[in-house]
N, C-alpha and C positions, 0 to 999 in steps of 0.2 A: 652549822648543826648546833653548836652553844647556845644562837642567839633565840634557835629555832625554840629551841626548850628553857630559858627564860628568860624573853622578854614579853607583856601581858596583851603584845598586839601580835602575833603570829600564837600565844597558845589560843584565844579565844576562835583565831583562823579555825583552829584542830581540835577544841575542846568546845565548839555549838554555841560559840559569845561568849562563853565564860570571860569575865573577867576577877581576872590573878590579879590579889593583894598580899608583896610579901615585899621587901629589901634582902633576900635570900640571904641573911647572914644567922652563923649557927645559934641556933638558944634559938628564937627569931621564929614568927607567930605568919602561915599563911595561909590567907583564904581564896577561897572559888568561890565566886559568889556570878547568877545568870538567873536564867529561866529555864526549865525544860515540859515542852508537854503541857507549858498553861499550869506550870508547876516550878514558884520559886522556890530557893535550895541558896544553903550558907554549908559548903563545905569547907573541909581546915585543919591544919595539921603546926608542928613546927621545927621548924629547917636541922636536919640534924648532920649531912654534912656535907662539903663544900670546893672540889677541889677544880678550878676553872678550869675547861676541856677537858674535863676525864671525868670528874663522881660528882653527885648530886642523888641527896636520900632524905623524904621528909615524913614525920609521922604524917597517919590521912587518915579523920574520918567521915565517913557522906554522910548530912541529911537523911540521904531516901534510907538508909540500910533500917532504918527501924529501931535504931540501937540508940540506945544513952550517950549522949557525948562525954566519955569518960573514958582516963588511961586504955580499958582493959580491951575498948573497944576499936580501936585505932589498930590499923595495917600500918606496913615497911610499903613507901615508896625508892625504890632506887633506879635512877639514870647511869651508866655508865656505857663510858665511849672510849672506845680505844681506836688515835689510828693508822692504821693500816697502810698507803702511802697520801700524801698532798690530795686526793680525789676520794679517798675514799675515809667514810668510820665504820667500827663494824659499833651499832649503837646495840645498846640489850635494856630493856624497862623489868624493872623486876617487881612483883608486891609480893609483898610477904606476913602473913599473921593475919591473914584472914578472917571476923570471926567465924567463916560458914563458907560455903563455894557460891 
């Protein structure tokens, strides 16, 4: 499952062709670029945590949000994985601090 969450090839499959650019190192940038409904976008953030097979988090700002690209307009995306057994993993996706609903 970790590969599906971190490999740009797979991310593009479930995020409408999005191109993901990052090295997944804490403190480094992440960009999501592409086109959706004829509109180009470049969403961005910074990697906050990366614990292999367990936890991944990054700040996130969307160019579709209509807000300025400044720290108070970023939310926090968290992917949490808990191995249940050799065939099952519990996956939780959380978004915190989004400026509006």
